[in-house]
C-alpha positions in Angstrom: 25.8 17.0 0.9 24.2 15.0 3.8 26.9 13.9 6.2 25.7 11.7 9.1 28.2 11.0 11.9 26.7 7.7 12.9 27.1 4.4 11.1 23.4 3.5 11.8 22.5 6.3 9.4 24.9 5.1 6.6 22.1 5.0 4.0 20.4 8.2 5.0 22.1 10.3 2.3 21.2 7.8 -0.4 17.6 7.7 0.7 17.3 11.4 0.2 19.4 11.4 -2.9 16.7 9.4 -4.4 13.9 11.3 -2.6 15.1 14.8 -3.7 16.6 14.2 -7.1 13.8 11.9 -8.4 11.1 14.1 -6.9 12.4 17.4 -8.0 14.4 16.5 -11.1 12.0 17.9 -13.6 12.4 20.2 -16.6 8.8 21.3 -16.9 6.7 23.3 -14.4 3.2 22.6 -13.2 1.7 24.0 -16.4 3.9 21.8 -18.6 6.2 24.7 -19.7 9.9 24.1 -20.0 11.7 25.9 -17.2 14.8 28.0 -17.7 16.2 27.5 -14.2 17.9 24.6 -12.3 15.6 22.2 -10.6 16.4 19.3 -8.3 19.6 20.0 -6.4 22.2 17.2 -6.5 22.1 15.4 -3.2 24.9 13.0 -2.1 26.8 12.1 1.0 28.5 9.5 3.2 28.9 8.9 6.9 31.3 11.5 8.2 34.7 9.9 8.3 34.1 7.9 5.1 33.3 11.1 3.3 36.2 12.9 4.9 38.6 10.7 2.9 36.5 10.8 -0.3 35.3 14.4 -1.0 35.8 16.8 1.9 38.7 18.4 0.0 36.1 19.6 -2.5 33.9 20.9 0.2 36.7 22.8 2.0 38.8 24.1 -0.9 36.9 23.4 -4.2 35.4 26.0 -6.5 31.9 24.6 -6.3 30.0 25.7 -3.2 28.5 22.6 -1.5 26.0 23.3 1.3 26.3 20.5 3.9 24.1 19.1 6.5 26.1 17.5 9.3 24.0 15.1 11.5 25.0 13.4 14.7 23.5 11.9 17.8 24.9 13.1 21.2 24.4 9.6 22.6 25.4 6.6 20.6 23.9 3.1 20.5 27.3 1.6 20.0 29.7 2.9 22.7 33.1 1.6 21.8 35.8 3.1 24.0 36.1 6.8 23.1 35.1 6.4 19.4 31.9 8.4 19.7 33.7 11.3 21.4 36.2 11.4 18.5 33.4 11.3 16.0 31.7 14.2 17.7 35.0 16.1 17.9 35.3 15.6 14.1 31.7 16.7 13.6 32.3 20.0 15.3 35.8 20.6 13.9 34.6 20.1 10.3 31.7 22.6 10.7 34.0 25.1 12.4 36.6 24.8 9.7 34.0 25.2 7.0 32.6 28.3 8.7 35.9 30.0 9.5 38.5 28.5 7.3 42.2 28.5 8.0 44.3 31.7 7.5 47.8 32.1 6.3 48.9 33.1 9.8 47.5 30.0 11.3 49.1 27.8 8.7 52.5 29.6 9.3 52.2 29.1 13.0 51.4 25.4 12.7 54.3 25.0 10.3 56.7 26.6 12.8 55.2 24.6 15.8 55.9 21.4 13.9 59.5 22.4 13.3 59.3 22.3 9.6 61.8 23.9 7.2 60.9 27.6 7.0 62.4 27.7 3.5 59.4 25.7 2.1 56.8 27.7 3.9 55.9 30.0 1.0 55.4 27.0 -1.3 53.2 25.1 1.1 50.9 27.8 2.4 48.6 28.2 -0.6 47.8 24.5 -0.4 46.9 24.6 3.3 44.9 27.9 3.5 41.1 27.8 2.9 38.7 30.7 3.2 35.8 29.2 5.1 32.4 30.8 4.7 31.0 27.5 3.4 27.3 27.0 4.3 26.5 24.2 6.8 23.7 23.0 9.0 24.6 21.2 12.2 21.8 18.9 13.3 22.5 17.3 16.7 20.0 14.7 17.9 19.9 13.6 21.5 20.0 10.0 20.2 18.7 8.1 17.2 15.3 6.7 18.1 12.3 5.9 15.9 10.9 9.3 16.9 14.0 11.4 16.2 14.6 9.5 12.9 11.0 10.0 11.9 11.3 13.7 12.7 14.4 14.0 10.6 12.8 12.2 7.7 9.8 14.5 7.9 12.1 17.6 7.9 13.8 16.4 4.7 10.5 15.4 3.0 9.1 18.9 3.9 12.2 20.5 2.4 11.7 18.5 -0.8 8.0 19.5 -1.0 8.8 23.2 -0.3 11.5 23.2 -3.0 8.9 21.9 -5.4 6.5 24.7 -4.5 9.2 27.3 -4.9 10.3 25.8 -8.2 6.6 25.5 -9.4 7.0 21.8 -10.2 5.1 18.7 -9.2 7.1 17.1 -6.5 6.7 13.4 -5.8 5.3 12.5 -9.2 7.7 10.5 -11.3 6.2 10.3 -14.8 9.6 10.2 -16.5 10.7 7.0 -14.8 
């Protein structure tokens, strides 16, 4: 998943969804032989808080491992009150939670601190605990500029090309379309 924490990058994930899945979505190798391994990883994403209310449950607690790239600028082009600080706090909190999870002990303490009925604790805990150890990359740009956006695009295009080399497929041709 590609998860930019800046509205100016709201189409970034879709751009690389097309770039990666169409470029590396092949079933034959460079010699024309049918492959017996998965090619073309599924790429998707949304701007941070939009995705949070759409699919972050799957990322945190689902049975499918979803590697995630979190992308954010340190400096925003749209400084509205403390909005950007809150976005960055969310950016860091999500990656920390995915890395380290939330233990039973932490959930129990939160439950007590909130003054909730201890009799329901055993029922609630399994739904609030998550293991962590989910793979993420945190990409923090100083700010989004033509140069930094170009560098980020080049990084992802290089990743697509490198995947094609490893998978022994012709990246960037699209004969099947």
